[in-house]
C-alpha positions, 0 to 999 in steps of 0.5 A: 477478527477485526481488521487492523487496516485503516485507510487514510482519509484526509488530504493533509495526510496524503500530502504529508506522506508524499513528502516522506520516504519512498521505495519503488519497483516495477509494480508499485511505489510505496511512500511511508512516513511517521504521522504524529496523530496516528493510532499505533495499534492500526495500520494506516495504508491507502492504495491508489490506481491512476486513471491511466491504468484503465477504467474503474473495474480494472482500477478496483481490481488492482486495489483489491489485489493490493489490499489482499496482499497487504492483509496477508502481509499483516498476518505473516510479517511484523510490519511497522505500525508507526508508519503510514503507507501510500501505495501507488500502483503501476501498469505492470501489476496488471500483466504479471502473476499474482504470486510475483506481485505478492513476493515483491510486496513482501520483500519491499515491506520487509525492507521498511 
């Protein structure tokens, strides 16, 4: 099955989303906004791990973990494909269990 998830690529898209609404918790911050030039059949989502979280291997591990949770969320939840999302990871995501992060992510995505 072909993936429905597409990453944001343009700097203007990131700036637009940062002006939109946000939800925050101890693991990550989710910015979301409706973009006008977006394909409604695909989920626009990007993951950001700041350099202060660690070296490249740790940051990539965080992004892989978030991407895996998002793939599971797309399959089980009815996400709003009208929005574009930007997820910025926080330091606590490294320390806590995968199940707890997944539960928190599912709760946040349900609220949007």
